N, C-alpha and C positions, 0 to 999 in steps of 0.2 A: 152169483150169476155165472153160468157156464155156457160157452158157445162151442159147438163142435162143427167144424167144416167137413162136410161129407164129400161133395164133388160139385163142380160148377157153382151154382148159387144155392145148392141144397145145404141146409144147415139145421142143426138141432139146437134150440135155445131153451135152456133151463132158466126160468126167470120167475121170481116171486112165487116159488114153490109149484110152478106149473111147467110142463114141457110142451113146446111149440115146434112144429115142423115147418120150415120155410122153403118155398119153391121146390117141391119134390120132383126130381128128375131121376127116375129109377131104371132107365133102360139099361140093358146089357151093353157091354163094349161092342161098338161097331154095328149096333142094331138099328140105328137111325140114319137118315140120308146125310150126305155131305152138304156143307154150305158153300164150298169153294171148288169142289172137284178133286181136292187133295186126298180126302179120306172119309169113310163113313164115320159117324159120330155115335156116342161119345168116344173120345180117344183112349180112355182109361176105364178100368173096372171100378165099380163101387168098392170102397175100402171095408165095408161091412155088409153082412147079409141083410136083405130087405127086412126080414122079421126083426132083426136087431135095430134097424133104423126106426121102425114103427113102434117098437116096444115103449109102452107108457106114454105115447104121444096123446095129448089132450085137446089139441087144436092145431089147425093148419092155416098158414098165411100164404097166399099166392099173389105175387106182385103183378103178374100179367100172364096172358095165355100163350106166349110163344112156347113151342114144344120142348125147348131146353129148360123150361121152368115149371111146366106141369104137363108131362108127357103121357101118352096112352098107358104106359106101364104103371105110372103113379095113379092115374085115374081109375085103373082097375083094382089096385090093391089097397089104397088108402081107405080106411073105414068110412063108409058113407054117412055114419051118424055123427061124426066129429064136427064141431063148429069149424067152418071154413071162412076166413076173412079174405076179402078181395076188393078190387076197385069196382065201382058201380057198373061199368059197362060190361064186365065179365060175368056178373051174377047169373043172368039168364042161361048162359052157355053152361056154366058149372052146374046149375040145377038140372039141365038136360043130361048131364053125366050121371045123375042119380044122387047127388049129395043133398042131404036132407036139412042141414042147418047152414045155409049159405048166408053170410052176413056182409053185405056191401058196406064199405066205409066211405061215406061222402066226405066227411071231415075228421071225425073221431068217434070212437066207441069205448066203452068200459066193459071189461070182462074179468071177473074174479080178482078185482083189485088192480088190474093192469089197464092202463089207458093206452090205446093204440090210435095214433094220429096218422092220417095219410098225407103224403107230400107228392106233388106232381114232379115228374121228371121229363127228360127229353132224350129219347132213344135215337140220338143223332139230331142234326139240325137241318132245316131246309127241306129239300126234296126227299131225302131219305126218311125223315120223320113221318111223312105222310104214309109211307109204306109200312113203317114199323108200328104205327098206332100208339095208343095211349099206354103209358107205363106209370107205375107208382113206386114210391119209397114209403117207409113207415118209421115212425118214432114210437118207441116203447118206453113207458114211464110207470113206476110203481114206488110206493113208499119204501124207503130203505134200500132201494136198488139203484144202480147206475142207470142213467138215461142213455138209450141206444138209438142211434139214427142209422137205419139201413137204407142207403140211397137207392139201391136197385139198379136196373139196367138204364143208366143215364150217363150222358156226358156231363162234365162240369158246367153248370148253368146257373142262372140267377136264383132259381128255387133252391138249389143245393147250397149255394153260398148263404142265402138268407136263413135257411134252416140251421146251418152251423152257427151263424152269428147270433141268432135270436134264441135258439134252444140251448146252445152251448152243451152239446152232448158229451158224456164221458167216453163214449165209443162211437166211431163212425165206421160203418161197413160199406166198402165200395167194391164195385165190379170192375176189375182193373186189367182185363185181358187185352185191351186195345182192339177188340173185335171190329171188323170193317164190313161194309156192305156196298155193292155196286149201285151207282146212279146212272142216269141216262147217258152221261158223257163217257161211261166206261170206267171212270175213276172209282176206286173204293174209298169210302169215307168212314170216319169213326162213328160207332154207334154206342160204345160204352167208353169209360175212361181208359186212357193209356198211362204209361209211366209218368209223363210230364204232368198230366192232370192229377194223378194220384199224389205226386209230390206237392202240387199246389194245395190239395186238400190238407195234407199234413201241415203245411205252413199256415193255412187259414185256421185249422181246427186245433189251436193250441190252448190248453194242454191235453186235448183228447188223445186217446189211443185210436189209431186208424188200423182197420183190418182189411186186407185186400184178398178177395176171393174171386170166383168165376175165372179161374186161370188154368191153362194147360189141359183143357178138357174138350175143346171144340176146334174144328179145323179152320175157323175164321179168326181165331185169336192171333195177335201179332206180338204180344208181350209175354215173356216167360217170367217165372218167379225170379230167376237169376237176373234177367234184364231189369226187373223192377228194383231188386235189391241194389244193383249197381247204380241205378239212377238215384236212389235214395241216399246211398253213401256219398255220391258226388255232390249231393245237395246238403250234406251235413245232417241227414235224418237218421237217427239211431234205430237199431232193431227193436228196441223197447217202444219207440214211438210208432213205428210202422211194423205191424205183425203180418207175415205172409204165410199163413198156415198151409201145411201139406194136407192132402186129402186124409180125413180121419182124425186130424189133430184137434186137440181140445185147448181152448183158451178160457181162463178164469179171471174174473175181476172181483 
């Protein structure tokens, strides 16, 4: 199993002899609007050329349709014939983009020896979740392979805890930028995990390896890689337990 963190939530997963592209966000640096007024997004360049990112990809998984997870640049260049797995609510829209093999996952599906199970998440709680909409995480399982739980754009919630406890994955991938969004009071509230929640995942998911991505690429993030490492060290969590890959870095299990 080989996981390459590209940028934000975009990853390449080599799993059970197949290559999957997760949440493709392929915009050029500063080509997309700001979320906070601080800076256009994304904040950094892709670490690889788009052709290299797409090379040998056999399927795509899209966790939800926010533009930092499946942006117009990706919609234009990802090959339309590839199988594309998504949450059910998003399938009609993705089909309108011209994708020919859109496979909505209600609960689970099997593809080339890989079982992909969908898990609900909460892109924030309360008022903010209504504006964020439905999001999903996914569990990947295959014979002879580690079990991977990609939690996606979610705060730490009952569904995440239950999946870690019942599935006991070998790897948990979390979005750990501490991104926030404004609510009617003017307060900005958490919409993905921050450092404290990521530490809690590490403590709950023992002996899983936790991978923190979706960091330092958007202007509404509040947690840097250095911030997260500091919080982990203070909690007694080792670098081997919590991996915080740089853009382009490869992790193998």
